[in-house]
N, C-alpha and C positions, 0 to 999 in steps of 0.2 A: 551635083552633090559636093560641097567643099572637101578639102582632104586634110583634115588637122592631123598635127602630130600626137600620136597616142603612145603611151608609155608600155602598155602590155599588149596590145592590140597588132593584128596585121589586117591591112586594108587591100582589098583584091577587088578591082571594080566597084560593084555596088555592094559587096559583102564585106563585112567586119568580124573576124575572128580573135577570140582569146583562147590560148592554149596554155592552161594551167597546170603543169606537172612538177613531180618532184624532179630534182637535179641529180640523177643516180650516178655513180661513179663507174659502176659495173651493170653491163646489160645482162639478164637471165643465162644467156649462151655463154658468155665469159665466166660468168660464176660457176656453172656448171663444170667448165674445165678445170677452174682453181680446185674446187670441190674432188674432182676425178684425181688430179695430181695429189691434193692432200691426203685422200683415200690411200693411194698408192705409197707414198711415202710413210704414213703412219702404221698402215698394215704391215710394210716392209721392216720396219723398225721392231714391230711388236712381234712378228715371225724371227727375226733374229734373236731376241731374247727367249722366246719361247723354246728355240733350238738349243738355249745355253743352259736352259733349265728353270727360267723364271717364268713358269706357265701364267701366272696373273697380268703379266704384263698385255698379251696377246688379247685376253677380254677387256682390259680397260682401254687397249687402242681401239678396239670394234665398239666400245660404249661412246668413246671420244667422236668415231667417225660417224656415228647415229645421232648423237647431239648436235654436232656440227651441221650435219645435213639437216637437221629440223631446224636449226635457225636459218641457213641458206635459204630453206624452202619457203620460210615465212618471209624473208627479205625479198625472194623473186617473186612472191604472190602479190607483193604490193609495189613492185620495181614500175608496173605500168599504170599506176593508178593516176588519174587526171581528171580535169575538169574542161570542158571546151564549150564557149558559148560563141553562138554566131546569130549574128543579125543580118538577115537578107529578106528585102520586101517589106512584108507587112507583119513577118514574124520575127521572133527570138526562139533559139532553140537551145536548150540547155542538156547537155549530157555529162554524167558522171560515172567514172569508174571506179569501184572499189573491189581488189581482189577478184578482179575476171568479172564481176556483175556490173553491167552497165546498165543505167537508168537514163530514159531520156523524158526531157518534157518540152513542150511547145506553148509557146504564148503569144497572144495577139499583141502585136507592138504598141496599140494605142491604150491598151488596158493593163499594162505590165508596171508593177512598182519595183523601185530597186532601192533597198534600205538596209543599213546595218541592224542586225536582230537587238543589240543592245547598247553598244557603243561603237566610236570610228574604228576599233580596233577588232571587233567582234567580225563573225562570219557575216555574209551579206546576203539577204533574202531576195530571190527574185520570185514575184507573187504576181498572181493576177486571176479573177474569175474563180477563187475557191481552191486553187491549188499553188504549191509553195516550193521551192527549192534553195537548200542553202550553197552558196559558192565561196571561194575564197579560201580553202583549207591549204593551198600550195602558195599562197602569198603570205610575205612577212605580214605581221599583223599591222605595223605602222603603214603599210602601203594598201591596206584594204579600201580606205577612204578613197585614195587615189583611184582604185580599181573602179569602185562604185561610181563616182564621178564619171570617169570614163564612159562606162556602160551607159550612165543617163545622158551624156552627151550626144553619143553615137545614136541613141533612140529617138532625141529631140530633131536630128537631122533628117532632111526629106530629101 
């Protein structure tokens, strides 16, 4: 098998893999530590003003902590979202993870189709034998055509 240069794929022996994920600046564990320090500071300030007689400040501090906690939770739930496409031997495996739920689909390499859903900037549909999976959510729209061409080229190689 020749070893062409791929933009998005990693070639390892006979296997070609695409890992499409968000570029998150904070891991969920880091976010937890930041949230814990924000809680401490906010509640400390709220307690200070509560002791000074401004009783409503502590209530608003608790409200702030809860709302920010909810926002951080939503961010952390989707921080590990991604799509993994792997071609090895006679099959192509597509795995998609969203909010902790992972879906896996396997396709026979010779019967699979790789096509944009609507146009060159839309999501890419991997389909074969009555099943289909949409990929490309974590690739900029202008690069989705390149991704589809890469996958097709890798499928043609023997």
